[in-house]
C-alpha positions in Angstrom: -0.5 0.5 0.0 1.2 3.4 0.9 4.5 3.7 2.9 3.2 7.4 4.5 2.3 7.0 7.7 -1.1 8.8 8.0 -3.7 7.0 6.1 -6.3 9.2 4.1 -9.8 8.1 4.5 -11.7 7.2 1.4 -13.9 9.6 0.0 -17.5 8.6 -1.1 -17.9 8.1 -5.0 -19.8 11.0 -5.9 -21.7 11.2 -9.1 -18.9 13.1 -11.4 -17.0 10.2 -10.9 -19.5 8.2 -11.8 -20.1 10.0 -14.7 -16.2 10.2 -15.3 -15.9 6.6 -15.1 -18.8 6.0 -17.9 -17.3 8.2 -20.4 -14.1 6.6 -19.9 -15.6 3.4 -20.5 -17.9 4.3 -23.4 -14.8 6.2 -25.0 -12.6 3.1 -24.8 -15.2 0.6 -25.7 -16.2 2.9 -28.7 -12.5 2.8 -30.2 -12.5 -0.6 -29.7 -15.9 -0.6 -31.9 -14.6 1.8 -34.1 -11.5 -0.3 -34.8 -13.7 -3.5 -35.9 -16.7 -1.6 -37.6 -14.6 0.1 -40.6 -12.5 -2.8 -41.1 -12.8 -2.7 -44.8 -13.5 1.0 -44.8 -10.4 2.6 -42.9 -6.2 1.1 -43.4 -5.3 -0.7 -40.1 -2.7 2.1 -39.2 -5.7 4.6 -38.8 -7.5 2.1 -37.1 -5.0 1.4 -34.4 -4.4 4.9 -34.2 -8.0 5.2 -33.1 -7.7 2.2 -30.5 -4.8 4.3 -29.1 -6.5 7.3 -29.3 -9.3 6.2 -27.5 -7.2 4.8 -24.9 -5.8 8.2 -24.6 -8.3 10.3 -23.9 -10.3 7.7 -22.1 -7.2 7.6 -19.9 -7.1 11.5 -19.3 -10.7 11.6 -18.4 -10.2 9.0 -15.7 -7.1 10.7 -14.5 -9.4 13.8 -13.6 -11.6 11.6 -11.3 -10.5 11.5 -7.9 -9.3 8.1 -8.0 -7.0 9.1 -11.1 -4.0 10.5 -8.2 -4.4 7.3 -6.6 -3.5 5.1 -9.5 -0.9 7.1 -10.8 0.7 6.8 -7.0 0.2 2.9 -7.0 2.2 3.0 -10.3 4.9 4.5 -9.2 5.2 3.0 -6.0 4.9 -0.4 -7.7 7.9 1.0 -10.2 9.8 1.7 -7.1 9.1 -1.7 -5.6 9.8 -3.7 -8.9 13.4 -2.4 -9.0 13.8 -3.6 -5.1 13.4 -7.4 -6.8 16.1 -9.6 -7.0 16.1 -11.4 -10.0 17.2 -15.4 -10.5 20.5 -15.9 -12.5 20.1 -18.4 -15.5 21.6 -21.5 -13.6 19.2 -20.6 -10.9 16.4 -20.4 -13.0 17.3 -23.5 -14.8 17.9 -25.4 -11.9 14.9 -24.3 -10.1 12.9 -25.7 -13.8 14.7 -28.9 -13.7 13.1 -29.3 -10.0 9.8 -28.4 -11.0 9.0 -30.6 -13.7 10.8 -33.9 -11.6 8.3 -33.3 -9.0 5.7 -32.4 -11.5 6.7 -36.4 -13.4 6.7 -37.8 -9.8 3.4 -36.8 -9.0 2.0 -37.4 -12.2 3.4 -40.9 -11.2 2.0 -41.2 -8.1 -1.6 -39.9 -9.2 -1.1 -42.4 -12.2 -0.7 -44.7 -9.5 -3.8 -43.9 -7.5 -6.0 -44.0 -10.3 -4.9 -47.4 -11.5 -5.4 -48.9 -8.2 -9.2 -47.4 -7.8 -10.2 -48.6 -11.4 -9.0 -51.8 -11.0 -11.1 -51.8 -7.4 -14.0 -50.6 -9.0 -13.9 -53.3 -11.7 -13.5 -55.7 -9.0 -16.5 -54.5 -7.4 -18.7 -54.5 -10.3 -17.7 -57.8 -11.8 -18.9 -59.3 -8.5 
């Protein structure tokens, strides 16, 4: 969440914010609709630019709401936290991949054995 000591109380969602969310969603949906509707009439580049433009405009409308600054702060803090991640080396990743594959094979064989035993038991019960 937030690294600040004092947390602000969440504000009630007012009608203007709801209208902004609806407008942003409609803009995005309209741009995607236009992409498919004008498939034979517009070039692919123009249709792609329509979708990108719709995404940009809907993001700008969303950022003017009360949730916009919170989203921006969340993204900024997420990027900051991603910089702290220590990624495994190639050798460590390969070693872990082999371990996972071996464990999957072992458990698959165990489940196959249980399935075979249960199937034989059911066949034996039904043949009586």
